[in-house]
NULUM-280289 format. One line per 2 residues: number of its first residue (from 1); their letters; for each residue x, z negated, y negated of N, C-alpha, C, O. Coordinates in steps of 0.1 Angstrom, whole numbers. Layout:
<pts>
NUM> a> X/Z/Y/X/Z/Y/X/Z/Y/X/Z/Y  ...
</pts>
This chain:
<pts>
1> ms> -15/171/-210/-25/180/-213/-28/179/-228/-31/169/-233  -27/190/-235/-29/190/-250/-44/192/-252/-51/200/-246
3> kr> -49/185/-262/-63/186/-266/-65/195/-278/-75/196/-284  -54/203/-281/-55/213/-292/-62/225/-287/-67/233/-295
5> fr> -63/227/-274/-70/238/-268/-84/234/-264/-87/223/-262  -92/244/-263/-106/242/-259/-106/237/-244/-100/244/-236
7> ms> -112/226/-242/-112/221/-228/-123/228/-220/-131/235/-225  -121/226/-206/-131/232/-197/-138/222/-189/-132/212/-185
9> ta> -151/225/-187/-159/215/-179/-166/223/-168/-172/234/-170  -165/217/-156/-172/223/-144/-185/214/-141/-183/202/-139
11> ld> -196/220/-140/-209/213/-137/-214/216/-123/-214/228/-119  -218/206/-117/-226/207/-104/-240/212/-108/-243/213/-120
13> vd> -248/216/-98/-261/221/-100/-272/211/-95/-280/206/-102  -271/209/-81/-281/200/-75/-281/186/-80/-271/179/-80
15> dl> -292/182/-86/-294/168/-91/-285/166/-103/-283/154/-107  -280/176/-109/-273/175/-122/-280/185/-132/-282/181/-144
17> lm> -283/197/-128/-290/206/-136/-304/209/-131/-313/212/-138  -305/210/-117/-318/212/-111/-321/201/-101/-312/196/-94
19> ec> -334/198/-100/-338/187/-91/-336/192/-77/-339/203/-73  -330/183/-69/-329/185/-55/-336/174/-46/-346/176/-41
21> ip> -330/163/-46/-336/152/-38/-349/148/-44/-359/147/-36  -351/146/-57/-365/142/-62/-375/153/-58/-386/149/-55
23> ya> -371/166/-59/-380/176/-56/-384/176/-41/-396/178/-38  -374/174/-33/-376/174/-18/-385/161/-15/-393/162/-6
25> vr> -383/150/-22/-391/139/-19/-406/141/-23/-414/137/-15  -408/148/-34/-422/151/-37/-428/161/-27/-440/159/-23
27> la> -421/171/-22/-426/180/-12/-429/172/1/-439/175/8  -420/163/5/-422/155/17/-434/146/16/-441/145/26
29> ne> -436/140/5/-448/131/3/-461/140/4/-471/135/9  -460/152/-2/-472/160/-1/-475/165/13/-486/165/18
31> ky> -464/168/21/-466/173/34/-469/162/44/-478/165/53  -462/151/44/-464/141/54/-472/129/50/-475/120/58
33> kf> -477/128/38/-486/117/33/-480/104/36/-487/95/42  -467/101/33/-461/89/36/-468/77/29/-473/79/17
35> dp> -470/66/36/-476/54/30/-467/42/34/-468/38/46  -460/36/25/-459/39/11/-451/52/9/-444/56/17
37> pl> -453/58/-3/-446/71/-6/-431/70/-5/-425/59/-8  -425/80/0/-410/81/0/-405/81/-14/-411/87/-23
39> ti> -394/74/-17/-388/73/-30/-373/77/-29/-367/77/-19  -367/81/-41/-353/85/-41/-344/73/-38/-333/75/-35
41> ye> -349/61/-40/-341/49/-38/-338/46/-23/-330/38/-19  -345/54/-14/-342/53/0/-330/61/4/-325/60/15
43> fd> -325/68/-6/-313/76/-4/-301/69/-10/-296/73/-20  -297/58/-3/-286/50/-9/-272/55/-4/-262/50/-8
45> kw> -272/66/4/-260/73/8/-264/87/9/-275/91/11  -254/96/8/-256/110/10/-256/114/25/-247/108/32
47> gk> -265/123/29/-265/127/43/-276/121/51/-283/112/46  -278/125/63/-289/119/71/-286/104/74/-275/100/78
49> lg> -297/96/73/-295/82/74/-302/76/86/-301/64/89  -308/85/94/-315/79/106/-328/72/102/-333/63/110
51> tr> -334/76/91/-346/70/86/-356/81/83/-354/93/85  -368/77/79/-378/87/76/-374/96/65/-380/107/64
53> ad> -364/92/57/-360/100/46/-353/113/50/-352/123/42  -349/114/63/-342/125/68/-350/138/68/-345/149/69
55> vv> -364/136/67/-372/148/67/-369/158/55/-372/170/56  -364/153/44/-361/161/33/-351/172/36/-352/183/29
57> fd> -343/170/46/-333/180/49/-339/193/55/-332/203/55  -351/192/60/-358/204/65/-360/214/54/-360/226/56
59> ff> -362/209/42/-365/218/31/-353/226/26/-354/237/20  -341/221/30/-329/227/25/-325/240/33/-315/246/31
61> dd> -334/243/43/-332/256/50/-343/266/47/-344/276/54  -350/263/36/-361/272/32/-357/279/18/-354/272/9
63> pe> -356/292/18/-352/299/6/-361/296/-6/-357/297/-18  -374/294/-3/-383/291/-14/-380/278/-21/-383/276/-33
65> ff> -374/269/-14/-370/256/-20/-360/259/-32/-362/253/-43  -351/268/-29/-341/271/-39/-346/280/-50/-341/280/-62
67> rn> -356/288/-47/-362/297/-57/-370/288/-67/-372/292/-79  -375/277/-62/-385/270/-71/-380/256/-75/-388/248/-81
69> qp> -367/253/-73/-362/241/-78/-364/239/-93/-361/248/-101  -371/228/-97/-373/226/-112/-360/223/-119/-351/216/-114
71> vi> -359/228/-131/-348/225/-139/-350/210/-145/-361/207/-149  -340/202/-144/-342/188/-149/-344/188/-164/-339/196/-172
73> eg> -353/180/-168/-357/179/-182/-345/176/-191/-337/167/-188  -343/184/-201/-332/183/-210/-319/190/-206/-309/191/-213
75> ak> -319/196/-194/-307/203/-189/-303/215/-197/-291/217/-200  -313/223/-201/-310/235/-209/-304/231/-222/-294/237/-227
77> ef> -309/222/-229/-304/217/-242/-290/211/-240/-281/213/-248  -288/204/-229/-275/198/-226/-265/209/-225/-254/207/-230
79> vr> -268/219/-217/-258/230/-215/-255/237/-228/-243/241/-231  -265/239/-237/-263/245/-250/-253/237/-258/-244/242/-265
81> kl> -255/224/-259/-247/215/-266/-233/214/-261/-223/215/-268  -231/213/-247/-218/213/-241/-210/225/-243/-198/225/-245
83> sk> -217/237/-243/-211/250/-245/-204/251/-259/-195/259/-261  -209/243/-268/-202/243/-282/-190/234/-282/-182/234/-292
85> mt> -189/225/-272/-178/215/-272/-167/220/-263/-155/217/-266  -170/226/-251/-160/230/-241/-164/243/-235/-176/247/-236
87> ev> -155/249/-228/-159/260/-219/-167/254/-207/-163/244/-202  -177/261/-203/-186/256/-193/-185/265/-180/-187/277/-182
89> fi> -183/259/-169/-183/266/-156/-193/259/-147/-196/247/-149  -197/266/-137/-206/261/-127/-198/261/-113/-192/271/-110
91> ct> -198/250/-106/-193/250/-93/-203/243/-84/-205/230/-85  -209/250/-76/-221/245/-68/-219/248/-53/-215/258/-49
93> si> -221/237/-45/-220/238/-31/-234/242/-25/-243/235/-26  -234/254/-19/-247/259/-13/-243/269/-1/-233/275/-2
95> vp> -251/269/9/-248/277/21/-248/292/17/-256/296/8  -240/300/23/-239/314/18/-252/322/18/-253/330/9
97> kf> -261/319/27/-273/328/27/-282/325/15/-291/333/12  -280/314/7/-288/312/-5/-280/313/-18/-285/310/-28
99> mg> -267/318/-16/-259/319/-28/-265/329/-39/-264/327/-51  -271/340/-34/-277/350/-43/-288/343/-51/-289/346/-63
101> ir> -297/336/-44/-308/329/-51/-302/319/-62/-307/319/-73  -292/312/-58/-287/302/-67/-281/308/-79/-283/304/-90
103> ae> -274/319/-77/-267/326/-89/-278/332/-98/-277/331/-110  -289/338/-93/-300/343/-101/-306/332/-109/-309/334/-121
105> ri> -308/320/-103/-315/309/-110/-306/304/-122/-311/302/-133  -293/303/-119/-283/299/-129/-283/308/-141/-284/304/-153
107> me> -282/321/-138/-282/331/-149/-295/332/-157/-295/334/-169  -306/329/-150/-319/330/-157/-321/317/-165/-326/318/-177
109> ef> -317/306/-160/-320/293/-167/-310/289/-177/-313/282/-187  -297/293/-175/-286/289/-183/-278/301/-188/-267/303/-184
111> pe> -284/309/-197/-277/322/-201/-264/319/-209/-256/328/-211  -262/307/-214/-250/304/-221/-237/304/-212/-226/306/-217
113> ip> -240/303/-199/-229/303/-189/-226/317/-185/-235/323/-178  -214/323/-187/-211/337/-183/-212/338/-168/-208/328/-161
115> pe> -217/349/-162/-217/350/-148/-203/348/-141/-203/343/-130  -193/352/-148/-179/351/-142/-175/336/-142/-164/333/-136
117> hi> -183/327/-148/-179/313/-148/-187/306/-136/-187/293/-136  -194/313/-128/-201/307/-117/-193/308/-104/-190/318/-99
119> ym> -190/296/-99/-182/295/-86/-191/288/-76/-198/278/-79  -190/292/-63/-198/286/-53/-189/282/-41/-180/290/-36
121> gs> -190/270/-37/-182/265/-26/-181/250/-27/-184/244/-37  -177/244/-16/-177/229/-15/-163/223/-18/-162/211/-20
123> rk> -153/232/-19/-139/226/-22/-137/225/-37/-129/232/-43  -144/215/-42/-143/213/-57/-129/206/-60/-126/206/-72
125> dk> -122/201/-50/-109/196/-53/-99/207/-57/-88/204/-61  -103/219/-55/-94/230/-58/-96/235/-73/-89/244/-77
127> ln> -106/230/-79/-109/234/-93/-98/230/-103/-93/219/-102  -94/239/-112/-85/236/-122/-92/236/-135/-91/245/-143
129> vd> -98/224/-138/-106/222/-150/-102/209/-156/-96/200/-149  -105/207/-169/-102/194/-175/-113/183/-171/-109/172/-169
131> il> -125/187/-170/-136/178/-168/-145/183/-156/-149/194/-156  -148/174/-147/-157/177/-136/-169/168/-138/-167/156/-139
133> fd> -181/173/-137/-194/165/-138/-202/167/-126/-206/178/-124  -204/157/-118/-210/159/-104/-217/146/-100/-213/135/-105
135> dg> -227/147/-92/-233/135/-87/-228/131/-73/-232/121/-67  -219/140/-67/-213/137/-54/-201/128/-56/-191/132/-61
137> mh> -202/116/-50/-191/107/-52/-178/112/-46/-167/110/-51  -179/119/-34/-167/125/-28/-161/135/-36/-148/136/-37
139> nv> -169/143/-44/-163/153/-52/-155/147/-64/-145/152/-68  -161/137/-69/-154/130/-81/-142/123/-76/-131/123/-82
141> fn> -143/116/-64/-132/109/-59/-120/118/-56/-108/114/-58  -123/130/-50/-112/139/-46/-108/149/-57/-99/157/-54
143> sn> -114/148/-68/-112/159/-78/-98/158/-84/-92/147/-86  -92/170/-88/-79/171/-94/-81/173/-109/-72/175/-117
145> aa> -94/172/-114/-97/173/-128/-91/161/-136/-90/150/-130  -87/163/-148/-81/152/-156/-92/141/-158/-88/129/-158
147> yp> -104/145/-159/-115/136/-161/-127/139/-152/-136/146/-156  -127/134/-140/-138/136/-131/-149/125/-134/-146/113/-135
149> il> -161/130/-137/-171/121/-142/-184/121/-133/-188/132/-129  -189/110/-129/-200/109/-120/-213/107/-127/-214/99/-136
151> mr> -223/115/-123/-237/112/-128/-243/102/-118/-244/105/-106  -247/91/-123/-252/80/-115/-265/85/-108/-275/89/-115
153> rp> -266/83/-95/-278/85/-87/-278/75/-76/-267/69/-73  -290/72/-70/-290/62/-59/-280/64/-48/-275/54/-42
155> wn> -277/77/-45/-269/79/-33/-254/77/-36/-245/79/-27  -250/74/-49/-236/71/-52/-235/57/-57/-226/54/-65
157> ss> -245/48/-53/-245/35/-59/-233/26/-55/-231/16/-61  -226/30/-44/-214/22/-40/-202/26/-48/-191/19/-47
159> at> -203/36/-56/-191/40/-64/-187/30/-74/-196/24/-81  -174/27/-75/-170/16/-84/-157/21/-91/-148/27/-85
161> gm> -157/19/-104/-145/21/-112/-144/36/-117/-135/38/-126  -151/45/-112/-150/59/-117/-157/60/-130/-165/52/-134
163> la> -152/70/-138/-159/74/-150/-173/78/-146/-175/87/-138  -183/72/-152/-197/75/-148/-206/73/-159/-204/65/-168
165> vn> -217/81/-159/-227/81/-169/-241/81/-163/-242/84/-151  -251/77/-171/-265/77/-166/-273/89/-170/-283/91/-164
167> ny> -269/96/-180/-277/107/-185/-268/117/-193/-256/115/-195  -274/127/-198/-267/138/-205/-261/133/-218/-250/136/-222
169> de> -268/124/-226/-263/120/-239/-251/112/-237/-241/113/-245  -250/103/-227/-238/95/-224/-227/104/-221/-215/102/-225
171> fl> -229/115/-213/-219/124/-209/-213/131/-222/-201/132/-223  -222/136/-231/-218/143/-243/-210/133/-252/-200/137/-258
173> kl> -214/121/-252/-206/111/-260/-192/109/-254/-182/108/-261  -191/109/-241/-179/107/-234/-170/119/-236/-158/118/-239
175> ve> -175/131/-236/-168/143/-238/-163/143/-253/-151/147/-255  -171/139/-262/-167/137/-276/-155/128/-277/-145/131/-284
177> vi> -155/117/-270/-144/107/-270/-132/114/-265/-121/112/-270  -133/121/-253/-122/127/-247/-116/138/-255/-103/139/-257
179> tt> -124/147/-260/-119/159/-267/-113/156/-281/-105/164/-286  -118/145/-287/-113/142/-301/-103/131/-301/-97/127/-311
181> sy> -100/125/-289/-90/114/-288/-95/103/-298/-86/97/-305  -108/101/-298/-113/91/-308/-107/77/-306/-106/73/-295
183> sr> -103/71/-317/-100/57/-317/-103/51/-331/-102/58/-341  -107/39/-331/-110/32/-343/-96/29/-351/-87/25/-345
185> ke> -96/32/-363/-84/29/-371/-82/14/-372/-91/6/-374  -69/10/-371/-66/-4/-371/-69/-10/-384/-72/-22/-385
187> da> -69/-2/-395/-72/-8/-408/-86/-5/-412/-89/-6/-424  -95/-3/-403/-109/0/-406/-115/-12/-413/-113/-24/-409
189> eg> -123/-10/-423/-129/-20/-431/-141/-26/-424/-149/-19/-418  -142/-40/-424/-154/-46/-418/-152/-48/-403/-145/-41/-396
191> ap> -160/-58/-398/-160/-61/-384/-169/-51/-377/-179/-46/-383  -167/-49/-364/-176/-41/-356/-189/-48/-354/-190/-60/-355
193> di> -200/-41/-351/-213/-47/-348/-213/-52/-333/-219/-62/-329  -206/-44/-325/-206/-46/-310/-192/-44/-305/-185/-34/-309
195> va> -188/-53/-297/-175/-52/-290/-177/-52/-275/-183/-62/-270  -172/-42/-268/-174/-41/-254/-160/-43/-247/-151/-35/-250
197> lv> -158/-53/-239/-146/-55/-232/-147/-47/-219/-156/-49/-211  -137/-38/-216/-137/-30/-204/-124/-32/-197/-114/-35/-202
199> gp> -125/-31/-184/-113/-33/-175/-117/-34/-161/-129/-37/-158  -107/-32/-152/-110/-33/-137/-115/-47/-134/-112/-57/-141
201> sg> -121/-48/-122/-123/-62/-117/-110/-69/-115/-100/-64/-110  -110/-82/-120/-98/-89/-119/-89/-88/-132/-79/-94/-132
203> sg> -94/-81/-141/-85/-79/-154/-86/-91/-162/-77/-93/-171  -96/-100/-161/-97/-112/-169/-106/-110/-181/-106/-119/-189
205> kt> -114/-99/-181/-122/-97/-193/-133/-107/-195/-137/-111/-206  -138/-113/-184/-148/-123/-185/-142/-136/-190/-149/-143/-198
207> vv> -130/-140/-186/-124/-151/-191/-121/-150/-206/-122/-159/-214  -116/-138/-210/-113/-135/-223/-126/-136/-232/-126/-142/-243
209> ak> -137/-131/-227/-150/-131/-234/-154/-146/-237/-158/-149/-248  -152/-154/-227/-155/-168/-228/-147/-175/-239/-152/-183/-247
211> ki> -134/-172/-239/-125/-177/-250/-129/-172/-264/-128/-180/-273  -133/-160/-265/-137/-154/-278/-149/-162/-283/-149/-166/-295
213> le> -158/-165/-274/-170/-172/-278/-167/-186/-282/-173/-192/-291  -157/-192/-275/-153/-206/-278/-146/-207/-292/-148/-217/-299
215> cc> -138/-197/-295/-130/-199/-307/-136/-191/-320/-130/-193/-331  -147/-184/-318/-152/-176/-329/-168/-176/-328/-173/-170/-319
217> dr> -174/-183/-337/-189/-184/-337/-196/-172/-342/-208/-172/-344  -188/-162/-346/-195/-149/-351/-200/-141/-340/-207/-131/-342
219> fe> -196/-144/-327/-200/-136/-316/-211/-142/-308/-213/-155/-308  -219/-134/-301/-229/-139/-291/-228/-129/-279/-228/-117/-281
221> kl> -228/-135/-267/-227/-127/-255/-240/-120/-252/-250/-126/-252  -239/-107/-249/-250/-100/-244/-253/-103/-229/-244/-102/-221
223> ks> -265/-109/-227/-268/-113/-213/-274/-101/-205/-284/-96/-209  -267/-97/-195/-271/-86/-187/-280/-90/-175/-281/-102/-172
225> yt> -286/-80/-169/-294/-82/-157/-286/-77/-145/-280/-66/-146  -287/-84/-134/-279/-80/-122/-286/-83/-109/-294/-93/-109
227> tk> -283/-76/-99/-288/-79/-86/-278/-87/-78/-281/-90/-66  -267/-90/-84/-257/-98/-76/-260/-112/-74/-266/-119/-83
229> dp> -257/-117/-62/-260/-131/-59/-254/-141/-69/-242/-140/-71  -262/-149/-75/-257/-158/-86/-246/-168/-81/-238/-172/-88
231> se> -246/-170/-68/-236/-179/-62/-222/-173/-63/-212/-180/-61  -221/-160/-65/-209/-153/-65/-202/-152/-79/-191/-147/-80
233> ek> -209/-157/-89/-204/-156/-103/-199/-169/-107/-205/-180/-104  -188/-169/-115/-183/-182/-120/-191/-186/-132/-191/-198/-135
235> in> -197/-177/-140/-204/-181/-152/-218/-176/-150/-222/-165/-155  -226/-184/-143/-240/-179/-139/-249/-177/-151/-258/-168/-150
237> dw> -248/-185/-161/-257/-184/-172/-255/-171/-181/-262/-170/-191  -246/-163/-177/-243/-150/-185/-252/-139/-180/-252/-128/-185
239> yn> -260/-141/-169/-267/-130/-163/-281/-134/-160/-284/-146/-158  -290/-125/-160/-304/-126/-155/-304/-120/-141/-302/-108/-140
241> yv> -307/-128/-131/-307/-123/-117/-320/-117/-113/-330/-124/-114  -320/-105/-108/-333/-99/-103/-330/-92/-89/-318/-89/-86
243> sk> -340/-91/-82/-339/-84/-69/-336/-69/-71/-339/-64/-82  -331/-62/-61/-329/-48/-62/-342/-40/-64/-342/-31/-73
245> pk> -353/-43/-57/-365/-36/-59/-370/-38/-74/-374/-28/-80  -369/-50/-79/-373/-52/-93/-363/-45/-103/-368/-40/-113
247> ff> -350/-45/-99/-341/-38/-108/-344/-23/-109/-344/-18/-120  -346/-17/-97/-350/-3/-97/-363/0/-105/-364/10/-111
249> km> -372/-9/-103/-385/-8/-110/-383/-8/-125/-389/-1/-133  -374/-17/-130/-371/-18/-144/-364/-6/-149/-367/-1/-160
251> md> -356/0/-140/-349/13/-144/-359/24/-146/-359/31/-156  -369/25/-136/-379/35/-137/-388/34/-149/-393/44/-155
253> eg> -390/21/-153/-399/19/-165/-391/20/-178/-397/18/-189  -378/23/-177/-371/25/-189/-367/12/-196/-365/11/-208
255> af> -367/1/-189/-364/-12/-195/-350/-13/-200/-347/-21/-209  -340/-6/-194/-326/-7/-197/-322/5/-206/-326/16/-204
257> fe> -313/2/-216/-307/13/-223/-295/18/-216/-290/29/-218  -290/9/-207/-278/13/-198/-280/5/-185/-284/-6/-185
259> st> -276/12/-175/-276/5/-162/-265/12/-153/-262/24/-155  -259/4/-144/-249/10/-136/-248/2/-123/-254/-9/-122
261> my> -242/8/-113/-239/1/-101/-224/-1/-100/-216/8/-102  -220/-14/-98/-206/-17/-97/-204/-25/-84/-210/-36/-82
263> ag> -195/-20/-75/-193/-26/-62/-206/-29/-55/-207/-39/-48  -215/-20/-56/-228/-21/-49/-238/-29/-55/-249/-31/-50
265> hg> -235/-35/-67/-245/-44/-74/-250/-37/-86/-242/-30/-93  -263/-39/-90/-268/-33/-102/-266/-41/-114/-268/-54/-113
267> yg> -263/-35/-125/-262/-42/-138/-269/-34/-148/-268/-22/-149  -276/-40/-157/-284/-33/-168/-285/-42/-180/-285/-54/-179
269> sk> -287/-35/-191/-289/-42/-204/-301/-37/-212/-303/-25/-211  -308/-45/-219/-319/-41/-227/-316/-39/-241/-308/-47/-247
271> kq> -321/-29/-247/-318/-26/-261/-323/-37/-270/-316/-40/-280  -335/-43/-267/-340/-53/-276/-331/-66/-276/-331/-73/-285
273> dv> -324/-68/-265/-315/-79/-264/-303/-78/-274/-299/-87/-280  -298/-65/-275/-288/-62/-284/-293/-64/-298/-287/-70/-307
275> ek> -305/-58/-301/-311/-59/-314/-314/-73/-319/-312/-76/-330  -317/-81/-309/-320/-95/-312/-307/-103/-317/-308/-110/-327
277> il> -296/-100/-311/-284/-106/-315/-279/-101/-329/-275/-108/-337  -281/-88/-331/-277/-82/-343/-286/-87/-355/-281/-89/-366
279> sk> -298/-90/-352/-307/-95/-362/-303/-109/-367/-307/-113/-378  -295/-116/-359/-290/-129/-363/-277/-128/-371/-271/-138/-374
281> kk> -273/-115/-374/-260/-113/-381/-248/-117/-372/-238/-121/-377  -250/-116/-359/-239/-119/-350/-233/-106/-345/-240/-96/-345
283> iv> -221/-107/-340/-214/-96/-333/-217/-97/-319/-215/-107/-312  -222/-86/-313/-225/-85/-299/-213/-84/-291/-204/-76/-293
285> la> -211/-93/-281/-199/-93/-272/-204/-89/-258/-213/-96/-252  -199/-78/-252/-203/-74/-239/-191/-72/-230/-181/-67/-235
287> tm> -193/-75/-217/-183/-71/-207/-190/-61/-198/-200/-64/-192  -184/-49/-198/-190/-38/-191/-180/-29/-184/-168/-30/-187
289> di> -184/-20/-175/-176/-9/-171/-177/2/-181/-184/1/-191  -169/12/-179/-168/23/-189/-182/30/-191/-185/35/-202
291> cg> -190/30/-180/-203/36/-181/-212/29/-191/-218/35/-200  -212/15/-190/-219/7/-200/-214/9/-214/-222/9/-223
293> am> -201/9/-215/-195/11/-228/-199/24/-235/-202/24/-247  -199/35/-227/-204/47/-233/-219/47/-237/-223/54/-246
295> sl> -227/39/-229/-241/38/-233/-242/31/-246/-251/34/-254  -234/21/-248/-234/14/-261/-231/23/-273/-238/23/-283
297> kt> -220/31/-271/-216/41/-281/-227/51/-284/-229/56/-295  -235/54/-273/-245/64/-274/-257/59/-282/-264/66/-289
299> nf> -260/46/-280/-273/40/-285/-271/32/-298/-281/29/-304  -259/29/-301/-257/20/-313/-245/25/-321/-236/33/-317
301> en> -245/21/-334/-234/25/-343/-224/13/-343/-227/2/-339  -212/16/-348/-201/6/-350/-198/-2/-338/-198/-14/-338
303> vv> -196/6/-327/-192/0/-314/-177/2/-311/-172/13/-313  -171/-9/-307/-156/-8/-304/-154/-12/-290/-160/-22/-285
305> tv> -146/-4/-282/-143/-7/-269/-129/-12/-268/-120/-6/-274  -127/-23/-260/-113/-28/-259/-110/-29/-244/-117/-36/-236
307> yv> -100/-22/-240/-96/-22/-226/-86/-34/-223/-76/-35/-230  -90/-42/-214/-81/-54/-210/-72/-50/-199/-77/-47/-187
309> kr> -60/-49/-201/-50/-43/-192/-42/-55/-185/-38/-64/-191  -41/-53/-172/-34/-63/-164/-26/-56/-153/-30/-46/-148
311> dk> -14/-61/-149/-6/-55/-139/-13/-55/-126/-21/-64/-123  -10/-45/-117/-18/-43/-105/-17/-55/-96/-27/-58/-89
313> rs> -5/-61/-95/-4/-72/-85/-13/-84/-89/-20/-90/-81  -14/-87/-102/-22/-97/-107/-37/-94/-105/-45/-102/-102
315> ll> -40/-81/-107/-54/-76/-105/-58/-79/-91/-69/-84/-88  -50/-74/-81/-53/-76/-67/-54/-90/-63/-63/-94/-56
317> as> -45/-99/-68/-46/-113/-65/-59/-119/-70/-65/-127/-63  -63/-115/-82/-75/-120/-88/-87/-116/-80/-97/-124/-78
319> il> -88/-104/-75/-99/-99/-67/-100/-106/-54/-111/-110/-50  -88/-109/-48/-88/-116/-35/-93/-130/-36/-98/-136/-26
321> ek> -91/-136/-48/-96/-150/-50/-111/-151/-53/-116/-162/-54  -117/-140/-55/-131/-140/-59/-140/-145/-48/-138/-144/-37
323> nc> -151/-152/-52/-161/-157/-43/-171/-146/-40/-183/-147/-45  -167/-137/-32/-176/-126/-28/-173/-121/-15/-163/-125/-9
325> sn> -181/-112/-9/-179/-107/4/-166/-98/5/-161/-93/-5  -161/-97/17/-149/-88/20/-152/-74/16/-144/-67/10
327> ed> -165/-69/19/-169/-56/15/-168/-54/0/-163/-43/-5  -173/-64/-7/-172/-63/-22/-158/-62/-27/-155/-55/-36
329> kv> -149/-71/-21/-135/-71/-25/-129/-57/-22/-121/-52/-30  -132/-51/-11/-126/-38/-7/-130/-28/-17/-122/-20/-22
331> nr> -143/-28/-21/-148/-18/-31/-141/-20/-44/-138/-10/-51  -139/-32/-48/-132/-35/-61/-117/-30/-60/-112/-24/-70
333> ii> -111/-33/-49/-96/-29/-48/-95/-14/-48/-86/-9/-54  -104/-7/-41/-103/8/-40/-104/14/-54/-98/24/-57
335> sv> -112/7/-62/-115/13/-76/-104/10/-86/-104/17/-97  -94/2/-83/-85/-2/-93/-77/9/-100/-77/10/-112
337> dd> -72/18/-92/-64/30/-98/-73/39/-105/-69/44/-116  -85/42/-100/-95/50/-107/-99/44/-121/-99/51/-131
339> er> -101/31/-121/-106/25/-133/-95/24/-144/-99/24/-156  -83/23/-140/-72/21/-150/-71/34/-159/-65/33/-169
341> rn> -76/45/-154/-75/57/-163/-85/56/-175/-83/63/-184  -94/46/-174/-103/44/-185/-96/39/-198/-102/39/-209
343> ee> -84/34/-196/-76/29/-207/-75/39/-218/-76/35/-230  -73/51/-215/-70/61/-225/-82/65/-234/-80/72/-244
345> ic> -94/62/-229/-106/66/-237/-112/54/-244/-123/55/-250  -106/42/-243/-111/31/-251/-104/31/-264/-93/36/-266
347> df> -110/24/-274/-105/24/-288/-92/16/-289/-83/20/-296  -92/5/-282/-80/-4/-282/-76/-8/-268/-84/-8/-259
349> vv> -63/-12/-266/-58/-17/-253/-51/-30/-256/-42/-30/-265  -54/-40/-248/-47/-53/-250/-42/-57/-236/-49/-55/-226
351> dy> -30/-63/-235/-25/-68/-223/-30/-82/-221/-31/-90/-230  -34/-85/-208/-39/-98/-205/-27/-108/-204/-18/-106/-196
353> eg> -28/-118/-213/-17/-128/-213/-23/-142/-212/-18/-151/-219  -34/-143/-205/-42/-156/-204/-54/-154/-213/-53/-147/-223
355> ge> -64/-162/-210/-77/-160/-218/-75/-163/-232/-80/-154/-241  -69/-174/-236/-69/-178/-250/-60/-168/-258/-64/-164/-269
357> at> -48/-165/-253/-39/-156/-260/-45/-142/-262/-43/-136/-272  -51/-137/-252/-57/-124/-252/-69/-124/-262/-71/-114/-269
359> ae> -77/-134/-262/-88/-135/-271/-83/-135/-285/-88/-128/-294  -72/-142/-288/-67/-143/-302/-61/-129/-306/-63/-125/-317
361> ai> -55/-122/-296/-50/-109/-299/-61/-99/-302/-59/-90/-311  -72/-100/-295/-83/-91/-298/-89/-94/-312/-92/-84/-319
363> lk> -91/-106/-315/-96/-110/-328/-87/-105/-340/-92/-100/-350  -74/-106/-338/-65/-101/-348/-65/-86/-349/-65/-80/-360
365> ll> -67/-79/-337/-67/-65/-337/-80/-59/-344/-79/-49/-350  -90/-67/-343/-103/-63/-350/-105/-68/-364/-116/-67/-370
367> ni> -95/-75/-369/-95/-81/-382/-107/-91/-384/-114/-91/-394  -108/-99/-373/-119/-109/-373/-113/-123/-374/-120/-133/-374
</pts>
């Protein structure tokens, strides 16, 4: 695929441009007076769950629901910016009897999108576009787009390894990286302020990070917050462990500049933690998925991403040796092929040749 031509992006609507689940949750709380109130975090999977949350599906058969769906804050400006970067299409799954209402709302709220660019239907795997942006994990997983990208929501928290973002700014940064084939010049002057090691589970990036810290005192590891059981980690002092309710509360309060779900576990980082390391004149060293790496690029300057590459057999063997549940291992294995595509949007790629050798290769690559 040549990037000399203008790329195309297909956008979902529900919970990407217009509120759906959050709006239905507010309506349900008003109607049924739930105590405690229903929250979006009760939707940890898509579809009816056999819980009190199922009442929201009643609203999806009411035409007034679709006439009054609120536009998500920032969505209009997002579409305007994206329209300058790529061709923008809409592909939205909605029952036929409400298609007219949906089309009218799209044309009214997003005039930058030509009416002929509006497609309706659930078979998004048939789309011939460069980029798909959707909150439906199944749509992203089955997409034939060159770059299917997931908008993080509670109901896709089990997604692992996919290209994913937390907000519009991160998506626009990712599109910028994709459309310009951005990469840091190898002869760039000066060291980066932040280095993010990216790679699939089992790639060895955590081992490499440890070796970098051992052999170069210019770095300091960014300590992330996670919901993962501390007994499952080899290097426990690299994380702050919090419960899932507390993690989601911190997310709601804006405590994290980036947060993601990986293999069903929450991970998040605080901006002040990064700034504290930088204030010491240290280089921030982070191990993240591509979602976290794009958050760093969105929120900070002089960020370099390094993809740690490892052959598939070694990846799988490493995952199988991990001290975690079988379900966790399955999630990580399923994600391997999807996550390896992230290689092409990182600034540098290094082959894993053992922790020390790979650490030395990265330091040489970054002129440190």
